[in-house]
Short mmCIF file of the C-alpha atoms (twelve columns), coordinates in Angstrom:
data_MODEL
# 
_entry.id   MODEL 
# 
loop_
_atom_site.group_PDB 
_atom_site.id 
_atom_site.type_symbol 
_atom_site.label_atom_id 
_atom_site.label_alt_id 
_atom_site.label_comp_id 
_atom_site.label_asym_id 
_atom_site.label_seq_id 
_atom_site.Cartn_x 
_atom_site.Cartn_y 
_atom_site.Cartn_z 
_atom_site.pdbx_PDB_model_num 
ATOM 1   C CA . MET A 1   48.693 -3.418  -32.338 1 
ATOM 2   C CA . MET A 2   48.752 -2.660  -35.638 1 
ATOM 3   C CA . SER A 3   49.616 0.499   -36.818 1 
ATOM 4   C CA . GLY A 4   50.059 2.392   -40.003 1 
ATOM 5   C CA . ASP A 5   47.854 3.167   -42.948 1 
ATOM 6   C CA . GLY A 6   48.272 0.784   -45.507 1 
ATOM 7   C CA . ALA A 7   45.840 -1.854  -46.222 1 
ATOM 8   C CA . GLN A 8   48.092 -4.397  -44.486 1 
ATOM 9   C CA . ASP A 9   47.037 -3.200  -41.232 1 
ATOM 10  C CA . GLY A 10  43.621 -1.808  -42.212 1 
ATOM 11  C CA . PRO A 11  40.031 -2.891  -40.738 1 
ATOM 12  C CA . ASP A 12  40.016 -5.843  -43.596 1 
ATOM 13  C CA . ALA A 13  43.215 -6.934  -41.906 1 
ATOM 14  C CA . LEU A 14  42.439 -6.978  -38.155 1 
ATOM 15  C CA . LEU A 15  38.791 -9.096  -39.085 1 
ATOM 16  C CA . ALA A 16  40.805 -11.498 -41.196 1 
ATOM 17  C CA . ALA A 17  43.305 -11.810 -37.958 1 
ATOM 18  C CA . ILE A 18  40.364 -12.512 -35.709 1 
ATOM 19  C CA . ALA A 19  38.960 -15.005 -37.950 1 
ATOM 20  C CA . GLU A 20  42.283 -16.916 -38.008 1 
ATOM 21  C CA . LYS A 21  43.074 -16.937 -33.872 1 
ATOM 22  C CA . CYS A 22  39.080 -17.752 -33.442 1 
ATOM 23  C CA . GLY A 23  39.015 -20.902 -36.066 1 
ATOM 24  C CA . ARG A 24  36.080 -19.033 -38.579 1 
ATOM 25  C CA . SER A 25  35.838 -17.622 -41.350 1 
ATOM 26  C CA . VAL A 26  35.706 -14.072 -42.382 1 
ATOM 27  C CA . GLU A 27  32.761 -13.448 -43.069 1 
ATOM 28  C CA . GLU A 28  31.250 -15.420 -40.366 1 
ATOM 29  C CA . THR A 29  33.404 -13.275 -37.604 1 
ATOM 30  C CA . ARG A 30  31.949 -10.338 -39.321 1 
ATOM 31  C CA . SER A 31  28.436 -11.465 -38.886 1 
ATOM 32  C CA . VAL A 32  29.356 -12.257 -35.468 1 
ATOM 33  C CA . LEU A 33  31.051 -9.037  -34.837 1 
ATOM 34  C CA . THR A 34  28.212 -7.306  -36.236 1 
ATOM 35  C CA . ARG A 35  25.429 -8.940  -34.153 1 
ATOM 36  C CA . HIS A 36  26.996 -7.805  -31.403 1 
ATOM 37  C CA . GLY A 37  27.344 -3.910  -32.544 1 
ATOM 38  C CA . VAL A 38  31.281 -4.643  -32.758 1 
ATOM 39  C CA . GLY A 39  32.326 -2.511  -35.212 1 
ATOM 40  C CA . ILE A 40  35.984 -2.557  -36.988 1 
ATOM 41  C CA . THR A 41  36.540 1.136   -37.491 1 
ATOM 42  C CA . ARG A 42  39.919 2.411   -37.613 1 
ATOM 43  C CA . SER A 43  39.217 6.172   -35.403 1 
ATOM 44  C CA . LEU A 44  42.443 7.712   -35.205 1 
ATOM 45  C CA . ALA A 45  42.574 10.979  -33.253 1 
ATOM 46  C CA . VAL A 46  43.673 14.193  -34.914 1 
ATOM 47  C CA . PRO A 47  46.310 16.763  -33.117 1 
ATOM 48  C CA . LYS A 48  45.067 19.555  -32.116 1 
ATOM 49  C CA . ARG A 49  46.379 22.626  -29.909 1 
ATOM 50  C CA . LEU A 50  43.779 23.712  -27.918 1 
ATOM 51  C CA . CYS A 51  44.445 27.180  -26.372 1 
ATOM 52  C CA . LEU A 52  42.661 29.192  -24.068 1 
ATOM 53  C CA . ARG A 53  42.303 32.703  -25.309 1 
ATOM 54  C CA . SER A 54  40.516 34.986  -22.980 1 
ATOM 55  C CA . LEU A 55  37.643 34.312  -20.128 1 
ATOM 56  C CA . ARG A 56  34.722 36.881  -19.281 1 
ATOM 57  C CA . PHE A 57  31.834 36.334  -17.052 1 
ATOM 58  C CA . ALA A 58  29.152 38.691  -15.248 1 
ATOM 59  C CA . GLY A 59  26.336 38.589  -12.885 1 
ATOM 60  C CA . GLU A 60  25.527 38.802  -9.066  1 
ATOM 61  C CA . LYS A 61  26.634 36.823  -6.182  1 
ATOM 62  C CA . LYS A 62  23.462 36.418  -4.057  1 
ATOM 63  C CA . GLY A 63  23.240 35.810  -0.200  1 
ATOM 64  C CA . GLY A 64  26.230 35.804  2.357   1 
ATOM 65  C CA . LYS A 65  28.675 38.746  3.458   1 
ATOM 66  C CA . ALA A 66  30.367 38.973  0.054   1 
ATOM 67  C CA . ALA A 67  26.815 39.296  -2.232  1 
ATOM 68  C CA . GLY A 68  27.628 41.894  -4.783  1 
ATOM 69  C CA . PRO A 69  28.006 42.246  -8.631  1 
ATOM 70  C CA . ILE A 70  30.667 39.746  -10.411 1 
ATOM 71  C CA . ALA A 71  32.796 40.925  -13.387 1 
ATOM 72  C CA . PHE A 72  35.677 38.524  -13.834 1 
ATOM 73  C CA . ASP A 73  37.619 39.387  -17.063 1 
ATOM 74  C CA . TRP A 74  41.121 37.592  -17.775 1 
ATOM 75  C CA . PRO A 75  42.251 38.626  -21.132 1 
ATOM 76  C CA . ASP A 76  45.216 37.559  -22.999 1 
ATOM 77  C CA . ILE A 77  45.505 34.183  -21.795 1 
ATOM 78  C CA . GLY A 78  47.415 33.151  -24.391 1 
ATOM 79  C CA . PRO A 79  50.013 29.902  -24.838 1 
ATOM 80  C CA . GLY A 80  52.045 28.733  -21.640 1 
ATOM 81  C CA . ILE A 81  51.329 27.436  -18.227 1 
ATOM 82  C CA . TRP A 82  49.003 29.808  -15.606 1 
ATOM 83  C CA . GLY A 83  48.115 29.327  -12.167 1 
ATOM 84  C CA . ILE A 84  45.044 30.681  -10.601 1 
ATOM 85  C CA . THR A 85  45.523 31.631  -6.914  1 
ATOM 86  C CA . SER A 86  44.397 33.355  -4.084  1 
ATOM 87  C CA . GLY A 87  45.210 34.633  -0.503  1 
ATOM 88  C CA . ARG A 88  41.972 32.488  0.997   1 
ATOM 89  C CA . ASN A 89  40.492 29.678  0.049   1 
ATOM 90  C CA . LEU A 90  36.616 29.588  -0.975  1 
ATOM 91  C CA . ARG A 91  37.390 32.585  -3.458  1 
ATOM 92  C CA . GLY A 92  36.492 31.315  -6.674  1 
ATOM 93  C CA . LYS A 93  39.480 29.163  -8.448  1 
ATOM 94  C CA . SER A 94  37.565 26.100  -9.051  1 
ATOM 95  C CA . THR A 95  34.619 28.224  -9.769  1 
ATOM 96  C CA . VAL A 96  36.641 29.608  -13.069 1 
ATOM 97  C CA . LEU A 97  38.041 26.311  -13.606 1 
ATOM 98  C CA . GLY A 98  34.631 25.064  -13.926 1 
ATOM 99  C CA . ILE A 99  33.339 27.926  -15.888 1 
ATOM 100 C CA . ILE A 100 35.858 27.253  -18.590 1 
ATOM 101 C CA . ARG A 101 34.876 23.427  -18.427 1 
ATOM 102 C CA . TRP A 102 31.256 24.455  -19.012 1 
ATOM 103 C CA . CYS A 103 32.190 26.745  -21.905 1 
ATOM 104 C CA . LEU A 104 34.554 23.729  -23.444 1 
ATOM 105 C CA . THR A 105 31.476 21.093  -23.108 1 
ATOM 106 C CA . GLY A 106 28.512 22.037  -22.631 1 
ATOM 107 C CA . LYS A 107 28.145 20.548  -19.082 1 
ATOM 108 C CA . ARG A 108 27.756 22.765  -16.238 1 
ATOM 109 C CA . SER A 109 30.020 20.235  -13.889 1 
ATOM 110 C CA . GLY A 110 32.358 21.773  -11.625 1 
ATOM 111 C CA . ILE A 111 29.962 24.925  -10.567 1 
ATOM 112 C CA . PRO A 112 27.892 24.633  -7.543  1 
ATOM 113 C CA . ALA A 113 23.927 24.455  -8.074  1 
ATOM 114 C CA . GLU A 114 23.276 27.275  -5.580  1 
ATOM 115 C CA . MET A 115 25.392 29.783  -7.974  1 
ATOM 116 C CA . ALA A 116 23.635 28.584  -11.170 1 
ATOM 117 C CA . GLU A 117 21.962 31.874  -11.231 1 
ATOM 118 C CA . TRP A 118 24.855 33.689  -10.074 1 
ATOM 119 C CA . PHE A 119 25.754 34.179  -13.621 1 
ATOM 120 C CA . ALA A 120 23.780 36.114  -16.630 1 
ATOM 121 C CA . ALA A 121 26.723 36.326  -19.117 1 
ATOM 122 C CA . VAL A 122 29.763 34.355  -20.175 1 
ATOM 123 C CA . ARG A 123 32.278 34.500  -22.989 1 
ATOM 124 C CA . LEU A 124 35.094 32.138  -23.730 1 
ATOM 125 C CA . THR A 125 37.438 32.063  -26.520 1 
ATOM 126 C CA . PHE A 126 39.905 29.908  -27.841 1 
ATOM 127 C CA . THR A 127 41.565 28.558  -30.729 1 
ATOM 128 C CA . LEU A 128 42.141 24.969  -32.042 1 
ATOM 129 C CA . ASP A 129 45.556 25.153  -33.534 1 
ATOM 130 C CA . ASP A 130 45.114 28.650  -35.650 1 
ATOM 131 C CA . GLN A 131 41.345 28.679  -36.001 1 
ATOM 132 C CA . PRO A 132 40.019 30.773  -33.446 1 
ATOM 133 C CA . TYR A 133 36.287 30.136  -31.475 1 
ATOM 134 C CA . GLU A 134 34.170 31.725  -29.194 1 
ATOM 135 C CA . VAL A 135 31.457 30.582  -26.445 1 
ATOM 136 C CA . GLU A 136 29.099 33.110  -26.159 1 
ATOM 137 C CA . ILE A 137 26.314 32.431  -23.390 1 
ATOM 138 C CA . ALA A 138 24.246 35.388  -23.629 1 
ATOM 139 C CA . ASP A 139 22.069 33.872  -20.665 1 
ATOM 140 C CA . ALA A 140 23.909 31.824  -18.416 1 
ATOM 141 C CA . VAL A 141 20.610 30.870  -16.824 1 
ATOM 142 C CA . ALA A 142 18.269 29.823  -19.623 1 
ATOM 143 C CA . VAL A 143 21.680 28.701  -21.263 1 
ATOM 144 C CA . ARG A 144 21.260 30.384  -24.220 1 
ATOM 145 C CA . GLY A 145 24.026 31.752  -26.389 1 
ATOM 146 C CA . THR A 146 26.203 31.362  -29.442 1 
ATOM 147 C CA . LEU A 147 28.974 29.375  -30.548 1 
ATOM 148 C CA . TRP A 148 31.379 31.483  -33.076 1 
ATOM 149 C CA . ARG A 149 33.887 30.474  -35.472 1 
ATOM 150 C CA . GLY A 150 36.440 33.048  -36.727 1 
ATOM 151 C CA . VAL A 151 36.885 33.875  -40.444 1 
ATOM 152 C CA . ASP A 152 39.109 36.331  -41.732 1 
ATOM 153 C CA . ASP A 153 38.665 39.206  -39.241 1 
ATOM 154 C CA . ALA A 154 35.019 38.663  -38.898 1 
ATOM 155 C CA . ARG A 155 33.152 35.877  -37.351 1 
ATOM 156 C CA . ARG A 156 30.460 33.351  -38.114 1 
ATOM 157 C CA . ALA A 157 27.904 31.592  -36.127 1 
ATOM 158 C CA . GLN A 158 29.037 27.577  -35.929 1 
ATOM 159 C CA . ALA A 159 25.785 26.821  -33.853 1 
ATOM 160 C CA . THR A 160 23.317 28.553  -31.215 1 
ATOM 161 C CA . PHE A 161 21.652 26.900  -28.499 1 
ATOM 162 C CA . GLY A 162 19.031 27.398  -26.121 1 
ATOM 163 C CA . SER A 163 19.180 24.582  -23.425 1 
ATOM 164 C CA . GLU A 164 22.256 22.817  -21.935 1 
ATOM 165 C CA . ASP A 165 21.182 19.737  -24.398 1 
ATOM 166 C CA . GLY A 166 21.540 22.154  -26.966 1 
ATOM 167 C CA . PHE A 167 24.978 23.705  -25.348 1 
ATOM 168 C CA . LYS A 168 26.537 20.047  -24.986 1 
ATOM 169 C CA . ALA A 169 25.525 18.782  -28.603 1 
ATOM 170 C CA . ALA A 170 27.130 22.213  -30.027 1 
ATOM 171 C CA . MET A 171 30.325 21.668  -28.421 1 
ATOM 172 C CA . SER A 172 30.150 18.029  -29.077 1 
ATOM 173 C CA . ASP A 173 29.445 18.282  -32.787 1 
ATOM 174 C CA . LEU A 174 32.728 20.614  -32.926 1 
ATOM 175 C CA . PHE A 175 35.468 18.598  -30.682 1 
ATOM 176 C CA . MET A 176 34.440 15.031  -32.223 1 
ATOM 177 C CA . MET A 177 34.649 16.620  -35.623 1 
ATOM 178 C CA . GLN A 178 37.551 18.262  -35.419 1 
ATOM 179 C CA . LEU A 179 39.718 15.960  -33.107 1 
ATOM 180 C CA . GLY A 180 38.386 13.120  -35.178 1 
ATOM 181 C CA . LEU A 181 37.048 10.899  -32.127 1 
ATOM 182 C CA . SER A 182 34.172 8.477   -32.334 1 
ATOM 183 C CA . PRO A 183 31.474 8.024   -29.820 1 
ATOM 184 C CA . LEU A 184 32.597 5.486   -26.444 1 
ATOM 185 C CA . VAL A 185 30.102 2.888   -25.899 1 
ATOM 186 C CA . THR A 186 30.411 1.500   -22.180 1 
ATOM 187 C CA . HIS A 187 28.156 -1.147  -21.167 1 
ATOM 188 C CA . THR A 188 26.379 -0.982  -17.336 1 
ATOM 189 C CA . VAL A 189 24.226 -3.368  -15.848 1 
ATOM 190 C CA . ARG A 190 21.516 -0.894  -13.435 1 
ATOM 191 C CA . PRO A 191 20.729 -2.048  -9.734  1 
ATOM 192 C CA . THR A 192 17.317 -3.253  -11.132 1 
ATOM 193 C CA . GLY A 193 19.562 -6.190  -13.422 1 
ATOM 194 C CA . GLU A 194 18.314 -3.882  -16.861 1 
ATOM 195 C CA . SER A 195 21.165 -4.406  -19.620 1 
ATOM 196 C CA . LEU A 196 21.979 -0.684  -20.581 1 
ATOM 197 C CA . ASP A 197 24.533 0.200   -23.561 1 
ATOM 198 C CA . GLN A 198 25.703 4.318   -22.735 1 
ATOM 199 C CA . PRO A 199 27.084 5.967   -25.917 1 
ATOM 200 C CA . HIS A 200 29.557 8.604   -24.832 1 
ATOM 201 C CA . ASP A 201 30.159 11.914  -26.848 1 
ATOM 202 C CA . TRP A 202 32.627 15.108  -26.039 1 
ATOM 203 C CA . ALA A 203 31.434 15.718  -22.775 1 
ATOM 204 C CA . PHE A 204 32.642 12.336  -21.758 1 
ATOM 205 C CA . PHE A 205 35.947 12.002  -23.658 1 
ATOM 206 C CA . ALA A 206 36.716 16.002  -21.991 1 
ATOM 207 C CA . GLY A 207 37.100 13.889  -18.627 1 
ATOM 208 C CA . ALA A 208 40.740 12.967  -19.999 1 
ATOM 209 C CA . MET A 209 41.678 16.673  -19.943 1 
ATOM 210 C CA . SER A 210 42.013 17.240  -16.497 1 
ATOM 211 C CA . ILE A 211 44.187 15.022  -13.953 1 
ATOM 212 C CA . GLU A 212 43.762 14.550  -11.026 1 
ATOM 213 C CA . PRO A 213 47.165 14.288  -8.436  1 
ATOM 214 C CA . ASN A 214 47.407 10.522  -8.551  1 
ATOM 215 C CA . PRO A 215 49.915 8.951   -10.576 1 
ATOM 216 C CA . GLU A 216 47.419 6.188   -11.354 1 
ATOM 217 C CA . TYR A 217 45.122 8.655   -13.191 1 
ATOM 218 C CA . LEU A 218 48.056 9.717   -15.145 1 
ATOM 219 C CA . PHE A 219 49.389 6.348   -16.672 1 
ATOM 220 C CA . GLY A 220 45.554 4.893   -16.577 1 
ATOM 221 C CA . THR A 221 45.534 2.090   -14.500 1 
ATOM 222 C CA . VAL A 222 42.600 3.146   -12.439 1 
ATOM 223 C CA . ALA A 223 39.764 1.818   -14.632 1 
ATOM 224 C CA . MET A 224 37.150 4.714   -13.991 1 
ATOM 225 C CA . SER A 225 34.873 5.836   -16.231 1 
ATOM 226 C CA . ALA A 226 36.667 3.944   -19.006 1 
ATOM 227 C CA . LEU A 227 39.420 6.997   -18.563 1 
ATOM 228 C CA . PRO A 228 42.166 4.791   -19.848 1 
ATOM 229 C CA . THR A 229 40.427 4.343   -22.768 1 
ATOM 230 C CA . ARG A 230 39.613 7.741   -23.177 1 
ATOM 231 C CA . MET A 231 42.991 8.958   -22.517 1 
ATOM 232 C CA . MET A 232 44.465 6.135   -25.188 1 
ATOM 233 C CA . GLN A 233 42.173 7.819   -28.106 1 
ATOM 234 C CA . MET A 234 42.718 11.552  -27.222 1 
ATOM 235 C CA . PHE A 235 45.958 11.693  -26.643 1 
ATOM 236 C CA . LEU A 236 47.948 8.806   -28.129 1 
ATOM 237 C CA . GLY A 237 45.921 7.872   -30.877 1 
ATOM 238 C CA . ILE A 238 45.615 4.449   -31.054 1 
ATOM 239 C CA . PRO A 239 43.798 3.752   -33.753 1 
ATOM 240 C CA . TRP A 240 41.175 0.576   -32.588 1 
ATOM 241 C CA . THR A 241 39.943 2.007   -29.151 1 
ATOM 242 C CA . SER A 242 36.658 2.250   -30.632 1 
ATOM 243 C CA . THR A 243 36.744 -1.215  -31.555 1 
ATOM 244 C CA . ASN A 244 38.109 -2.087  -28.086 1 
ATOM 245 C CA . ALA A 245 35.582 -0.184  -26.334 1 
ATOM 246 C CA . ASP A 246 32.636 -2.090  -28.414 1 
ATOM 247 C CA . LEU A 247 34.359 -5.444  -27.857 1 
ATOM 248 C CA . VAL A 248 34.046 -4.843  -23.764 1 
ATOM 249 C CA . ALA A 249 30.514 -3.251  -24.306 1 
ATOM 250 C CA . ALA A 250 29.363 -6.558  -26.001 1 
ATOM 251 C CA . LYS A 251 31.179 -8.501  -23.432 1 
ATOM 252 C CA . GLY A 252 29.180 -7.251  -20.655 1 
ATOM 253 C CA . ARG A 253 25.970 -7.877  -22.596 1 
ATOM 254 C CA . LEU A 254 26.802 -11.008 -23.081 1 
ATOM 255 C CA . ARG A 255 28.088 -12.218 -19.213 1 
ATOM 256 C CA . ASN A 256 24.908 -10.075 -17.541 1 
ATOM 257 C CA . GLN A 257 22.544 -12.230 -20.251 1 
ATOM 258 C CA . ALA A 258 24.120 -15.292 -19.087 1 
ATOM 259 C CA . THR A 259 23.513 -14.417 -15.388 1 
ATOM 260 C CA . GLN A 260 19.936 -13.849 -16.487 1 
ATOM 261 C CA . ASN A 261 19.770 -16.942 -18.125 1 
ATOM 262 C CA . ARG A 262 21.279 -18.700 -14.782 1 
ATOM 263 C CA . ALA A 263 18.773 -17.063 -12.800 1 
ATOM 264 C CA . VAL A 264 15.959 -18.117 -14.547 1 
ATOM 265 C CA . ALA A 265 16.914 -21.483 -15.317 1 
ATOM 266 C CA . LYS A 266 17.648 -21.858 -11.518 1 
ATOM 267 C CA . GLY A 267 14.127 -20.735 -11.104 1 
ATOM 268 C CA . LEU A 268 12.524 -22.728 -13.362 1 
ATOM 269 C CA . ALA A 269 14.295 -25.726 -11.707 1 
ATOM 270 C CA . ASP A 270 13.447 -24.636 -7.818  1 
ATOM 271 C CA . ARG A 271 9.439  -24.677 -9.031  1 
ATOM 272 C CA . ARG A 272 9.849  -28.001 -10.548 1 
ATOM 273 C CA . LYS A 273 11.360 -29.511 -7.436  1 
ATOM 274 C CA . GLY A 274 8.499  -27.936 -5.377  1 
ATOM 275 C CA . ARG A 275 6.130  -29.342 -7.463  1 
ATOM 276 C CA . SER A 276 7.540  -32.955 -7.652  1 
ATOM 277 C CA . ARG A 277 7.777  -33.188 -3.754  1 
ATOM 278 C CA . PRO A 278 4.963  -35.109 -1.748  1 
# 
């Protein structure tokens, strides 16, 4: 794997190496890669320290014996190792983590659907290195709020949102830019046979921030949802992960196209045989 910042290991050098290995000219190689959507672009992740500072949410729990007002306040979290514990199960530990992930990604996952209307307002503050940010969801049901950026002793609106899609876009714009990440394209084939490229942004990458208690996940040997690629690009800063993802997607498209062509050819051959029978 090439590394460093000089021209000898930049995009032109990588393109020349590919051309040499394939026995083709540089221009022919460039044309083929471009035609199949493969970008020769370095994507070095920018090291940043994400630190949660405080979490607050309020609302009303509905239904069940423990129905009533919700008022959660976790101030002054700061650097370090923290744990969320309770004396019994089903006391909201996973929900707290789900709300944190929601605030950082804009994607409400990890929060059961029946709790969607429990929360009225949510506020998470965090820092990227020394830059403070605040996610303020004024209306958690309608997903309406503001992403604030701290400036001196004041705060300025980085983005506003009025829907879940708008919230995801605001958080994706922030983290993709600040962490120097490029969208990751994966290729999938639907049960109908449709070939589809799916670009993924921050909500997809953010899954690498939490690791299941299984060594196979940690070492990237589980090829689920491109987890190894996400971890490499986010945590290791390997420069050509986006190019590798483009190549994998292109390979999937070509493989699916070849399968469809074979199916069409077989169908035509079977029909010819049918017509030629006495």
